[in-house]
N, C-alpha and C positions, 0 to 999 in steps of 0.2 A: 406772508403779505397781510397787511391789515385791511380792514373794511374801509371803503371809500377811497382806496389808494389806486384802484385800477381804472384806467380810462381807455384801454385798448379796445374793449368790446364795442364801445360807442363809435370807434373809428373804422370798424370792419364794415365792408359793403353789406347792405341789408337785402331783405327779400325782394323789394321792388327793383333794386339794381340787378339782382340775379335774374328776375323775370325778363328785364330788358336785354340782358346778355343772351338769354336763351332764345329770345325772339329774333335774334340775328340768323337763326336757322342753320348755324354751322354745326357740323358733327362734333360733339365734345365728349370727353370722358367725365362722368358725373359721379362724385363720391358723396353720398349722404351719410353723415356721421351723426348717429343718434345716441345720446347718453342713456344707458340702461337704468331704469328705476330712479330717474332724477327727481321725480315728484316726491319721493321719500325724504330727500334732503330738505325740500321746501316745507314739507309737513312737519318734520321733526325740529329743524333748526331755524325755519323762517325764510322769507324771500330774500332778505338782505344777505344772509349767508349763501343762499342759492345763487344769487347774482354774482357774488364774489367767486364762487366755484366756477361758474360759467366764464367769468373773466379770465381765470387762470387756464381753463381748458382752451379758450381762444388763443391765449398767449402761447401755450404749448403747441397748438396746431400750427400757428404761424411759424414756429421754430422747426417743426418736423416735416412740414409739407414740402413737396417738390418746389423748387424755385419758380418753375414755370406755371404752377397752379395758382389760381385766384381763390381766396377764402371769403366765404359769405356766411352771415348769420341768417339762417333760414327761418327759425322760430325759436321758442323758448329754450328747448333742449336739443336743437338740431343745427348742425353746421354743414356747409357744402363746400367741397373743393371742385373746381372746374379746371380741367387740363385739356388744352386744345392740341396737344401733340398726338402723333400717330402712336398709339400704344397697343401692345399685344396683351393677351391674357396674363402672361407671366409678369408684365409690368403692373397690371392691376393688383396681382398678388403681392408683389414686392412693396408697392406703395402702402397697401392695406396692412401688411404684416409689420412694416416699419412703424406705422402709427400705433397699432395695437401693442407692439413690443415696448414702445416708448411709454405708453400710459400704464403698462403693467409694472414698470419700474418707477414711474414718477409719483411723488406724493403731492397732494394739494393741501397746504397748511394755511389756515385762516387764523389771524391774530396770535400765532405762535402756539395755540393749544388745540385747535380743531383740525384733525387730520383726516383726509378722505382719499380713498382709492376709487378711481373712476373707471367704469366699464363701458365700452363702446360697442355698438353694432353698426357695421358699415354696409350699406346697400349701394351697388355699383350699376350704373347704366351707361351705355355708349350709343347715343342716338342723336337725332337732330331736334332742336326746339324744346317745347314744353313737355314732350313725351317723356323726357328724362325724369321729370318730377315724379310722375305716377309710377314709372318703372322702378326707380330706386326705392320708393316707399314700399312697393310690393316686394322687392328683394329683401328689405329689412323685415317685413312682416313674415315672409317665408322663412328667413333665417331664424327668427325668434321662436318659431315652432320647433326648431331643432336645438338651438343653443344660443348663448349670449357671448359677448366679447369675441366676435368673429366677423367675417366679411362674407358677402354673397353677391355674385354677379347675376343680374336679372336674366332669367331664362324663359322666353315666351312659350316654350314647349313643356315646361314643368307641370306636374300634376297639380301643384298648388295654384299656378296661374290659370290652368284650365278650370279648376274648381271655382276660382274667383270670377271668371268669365260667366260660368253657369249661374252663380249666385247673382251677379249683376243683371243677367238676363231675366231671372225670376223676380228680382226687385222691380223691374219695369213692368213685368206681366201682372204682378199683384196690384200695382198701382192702377193699371188699366182695368183690371177686373173689378176693383173697388169702384172706380169712376163709372164704369159701364154696368155695374150691378150683375156681374157675371159669376158670382159665387152661387153655386147650386147644391142642393142636398141629394145625396144618394142614401139608400137604405139597405141594411143587411139584416136578415132575420136571425133571431136567437131562439133556439129550440129548447123546450122543456124536455129533459131526458127521461122523465117519468111517463109523460104522455106521448112524446114524439111529435108534438105539435108546436107550431110557431106561437110563442107567447109574447114576444116583444121584438123591437127593432132597434138597431143602433143607427143614428143619423150621422152621416159622414160628409164633410165639406169637400167639394170639388170645384175646380175652376173650368169654365168653358172658354177655351182659347182657340178661336176660329172654329174649326170642325173637330177639335180634339177635346177630350175630357181629361183633366189633369188631377192626379191624386195629391193629397197634402204632403206626401213625402218630398215632392218637388218644390212646393212653394211655402211650406210652413215657416221655415227659417227666414225667408224673405219677408213674410208677413210680420214676423217678430221684429226684424231689423227696421222696417218702415213704419212701425207703430200701428199696423193694420190688423193685428191679431184679434183685437176685440171686435173689429168690424166683421171678421169672419164668423166669430161666435154669435154676434147679434143677428147676422143674416141667416145663420143656421137655425137659431131659435125661432125667428119670425116665420120662416118658411116651413119648418118642421111642425110647429104648432098648427099652422093652417092645414098641413097635410093630414094630421091625425085628428082634426076637429070632428070628422064624421066616422072615425074608427074607434074601436075599443081597446086597441093594443097599448101596452106600456111602451115608451120609447125613451132612448137615452141620447144625451148630447154631451160632447166633450167640452170641458171648460179648462182654462189654463190659469197659471199663476197671475198673469197680467189681468185677467178678468176679475180675480179676487182683489188684486191691488187697486184696481180702478173703482171698485165698490158699487158697481151698477147692477149686479146680477139679480138681486132680489126684486128690485123695482121692475126691471125689464121682464123677468120671468112671470111675475104676477100680472103685469100689463097684458101679456099675450095669453096667459091662462084665462083671464077674464074675457078678453076679446073673442077667443075661440071656444069658450065654455069648456075648458079642459081642467079636470080635477088635478091639482099638483101631485097627487099620489101616483099618477100615471107617468110622471116625468122623473127620469133618473139622470143625475148629473155625474158624468164620468170625469174624475179628476186625473189629469195627466200627471206623470211622475214628478214633475218639477214642483208641484204644489206641496209635496211633503217636506220641502226645504224652506218653505215660507215661515214667517213669524208665527209661532204656535198660537199665541193669543188671538191675533187678527184672523187667522184661518178658522180656528174653532168657533169664534164668535159668529162669523158669517155662516159657516156650515150649520151650526146649531140653529140659527135663526131660519135658514132655509128648510131645515128638517122640521122645525115647529110649524112651518107653513104647509107641510105635507110632502115636500119634495124628497126624493130618495137620493142616496149617495152611493157611488161606486168608485172603487180604486182600480185604475187601469194598470196593466203591465206589472203586476206584483210579482216579485221574485227577481226583477232586474236589478242592476247594480246598486242604486241608491235606496232600495226598499228597506223599510225599517219596521220590524214586527211590533215594537213597543208603540211606535207612532200609529200603526194600524189600529191598535186597541184604543188609543186616544180618540181617533177619528170616528170609530164605531160605524163603519159603512154598512149599508144594506147588502151590497154586493161586492165581490172581489173578482177581478179578472186576472187569471194567472197569465204571466208573460208568455206570449205565443212561442218564443224560442224553446221553452220547455215542453209545451204541448205538442208541437210538430215533431219533436224527437222522442216522445214519451215511449214509443215502442222500441226504438233501436238503441237508446242511450239510457243506461241504468242510473246514472247520476240525475238525469232529468226526471226519471220516474220517482226517485227518492225525494227530490225537492218537491215535486207535485204532491206526493203522498203526505209530506210534512205540512204543506200549506193547507191541504184538505183537512187534516186532523185539527189544525189550529182553528180553521173557520168553523168546523162542525162544533167544536167546544165553545166557540164565541157566538154562535147563532148567525153567522154570516153566510149568505148564499154564494155559491161559486159558479163562475162562468169560465169555460175553456174556450179560448180563441184559437184560430189557426187550425181548426179541425179540417183536414184536407182529404181524408180518406176513411173508409169503413173501419180499417184496422185501428186507427187512432181513436175513432169514435167509440169503438167497443172497449178500448182501454180506459177512456174517459169515463164511460158508464160504470166500468168495473171499480173505479176509484170512488164512485158515489158522487161525482160532480153533478151539480143540479142542472146546469144549462150548457149548451154547446153552440158555437158560432164559427163559421168558416166556409170555405169554398166547396166542401163536401155537400153542404146544403144549398148554398147560393152565394154568388159574388154580390157585392153591393150593386144596386140597380136604382134608376131614377124613379121607379114606381114600385109599389108594394106587390 
């Protein structure tokens, strides 16, 4: 088929007509047919070729769909079949497998020389009204976590759906927390293993949700999704600097890749250091693991500038999956926190002990101070000290608290 020869796609019922159909509130069988990786075709061959591919996909769908089903163009790379018959699960399977089998065999040829194989993901919903749209989208999302070119029937009881519901709940909570200024700092002491005394604190963000205090494990992804991660950091900076304005302790604050990409950190940190008369040398910026994947030049430029102003740098969760020893030496941190998964198992797991010993050796040779997190009992603490680790942090000493 040649370019400009297809007119079928413009004759297919569109999104608005689909919405009107669903508003009839009849129970329907809804098949969302999503082209896998279609954006690659547009990127490589251009939108004109992409439109022609879509046109042929529409043509094939019109051929292979059940006669009773109505075909709609939902969006750029999505089509929808609506079937109002009484169908069983076996019928859903038969219809989906027929479509997928057809496209496995069918070639899409443009201008006689461009040939494409199209892969589809089909999300199926059977409900009334507009609920079908979100349910089928969710089914496709869940399917794509497992495989492509297949089908999946929406299951409201699946682990994926439950996880999405929890995520959506926390998206609402983080928005409310930002609006109501309910981000609050908690503080956990860090012990000098030579003196046995508290030398510094880590400042940790919490959300006050009614009468509950929520840890970042629950809301940090929602903050990232909603674009509020930098607000969490800013709130933690302002409140922590105020808290330590009349104290002598060193204190650390977690920063994220988003904070560096936005480029506000140096100005913001210096502003509050001046406001509360805090020497920057008392402030440690703990870099979460995602920062090690950022553009090297941008990251190093900002970190070097912060270091020149007196701020200290720590790398958190070192030893975890994406940790990189050569990158560690480039960043030249003042402190390194060994991933807590190794520390809490250091007594019972030989591999954890070997990894910790290797990290300690590297840090000692590089002049980097080491902090062990997740120290939860005396036995672990004694092992940490035996390895020559400089500092310890964990519930063995104290859980995070709202006051020092």
